C-alpha positions, 0 to 999 in steps of 0.5 A: 196429744191429738191437738198438738199433732194437728197443730204440728201438721198445720205448721208443716203445711205452712212451711211447705207453702212458704218454701214454695212461695220463696221458690225454694226446692221442696222435697216430696215422695210420690208412691204408685202402687199397681199389680201390673205396671211392671209389664212391658209398655206394649201390653198397656193400652190405657195410656194414650200417646197423644197425652204424652205428646201434649206434655212434651210440647208444653214442657221443653227442657232437659230430660231427667234421667230415669231408672225405670221403664215400661208403663211406670216411666210413661206415667212419670213422664205424663205427670212431669215427675222429676228427680230419682225414681225407684221401683220396689217389686214386692212380687215373688222373686224368681231365683236366678237360673230358674224358669218362672212357672216350673221353678226348675233350673234350666240346662247348664245352670243358665237362665232362660234369657242367657240361653236365648242370647247366643253370641257369635263372632263378628255379630254386632251388639245391636243384633242381639235379641232383647230380653223379654220382660215376663209378668209375675204371677203368684207361685201357687197359681196353676195355669191351663188351657182348653182348646175348643170351638167357640160353639163348644165352650158351654159344654167344656165349661160345664164339664170342667165345673162338674167332672174335675176336682179343681172345678168343683172344689170351691167358689169359681169366677167365670170371666166373659168379655161382654155383658151379653155373654155374661147373661147368656152363660149365667142362664145356661149354667142355671138351666143345667142346675148349677148355682150360678150368679152374674156380675156386671156393671149394669146390675144394681149394687145390692145384686152385685154384693149378693153375688160377691157374698156367695164367693166367700164361703170356702168349699162351696159350689158358688159360681159367679159369671162376670165381666172384667168389673170383677177383675180388679179390687176384689180380695176374696181368698176363698176363690179356688178357680178362675175360668176365662170363658173369653180370652182376655183382650190385654195381658194386664187384664189376664193378670188381674183376672187370674189374680182373683185366686191363689191370694194370700201367702203360704201353702193355702194360697193356691188356685187354678186359672183355665182359659177356653181358647177358640181358634179365633182367640189363639193370637191373643192367647199366644201373646198372654202365654209369651208374657207369663211364661 
């Protein structure tokens, strides 16, 4: 059976090659999976505009109609994708007439977008406010913030980890924006008697794995202070709390950080995301709040 299947696959590949050689149209499907590609284009800074401009200069022709926008549309344009495009959103759907975070109906049964758009006689259509695209977050994720001075972040972090039920109920991830901050915060927590480990790109693979293993024990007091190297690709269901010691520089980075908790489905998929916000970080924090509200 395995030999026959392999032979059939080789025949299909030969048929595709022959079709390309004859100039016939070959039908293909390309799938792109991501947790944050549905965010507005303004929140994505990894896609360079100059790369898109180069593609435009190389390929001049009739622009294909697209049914998607945002970063997905930018990627499809850079890749030169043609034909019909479609987005399959597997995230949690917010019912019409409800607010995403509170999940409660708004006044008069109108959605938040409808409530913002107030029609006035004689007003041109172009003057109407554009709808705001909100980032989707797990339904079991609770968001919070602690406003404090930068020099008081250590004390607030320690107090949250020791005196609150959320901070002491299970494994915790603490995110910093630099390796130097990770090392300093990790050493500070160790000095205060907490079982803290560090995780960053300059560590040996063995030390990284040891830090990750400490998070896999539910209800433990494990604490890992990490850079954004731990914000993507980790699927550890036991992480109960994510603390943003430094406010994330981009919205999609915040989404990935917060997504390390409240993983899975059902009633057990709950978690908490707390941001320590200094006065100098309020502007970046406000952008994140606008995107996830």
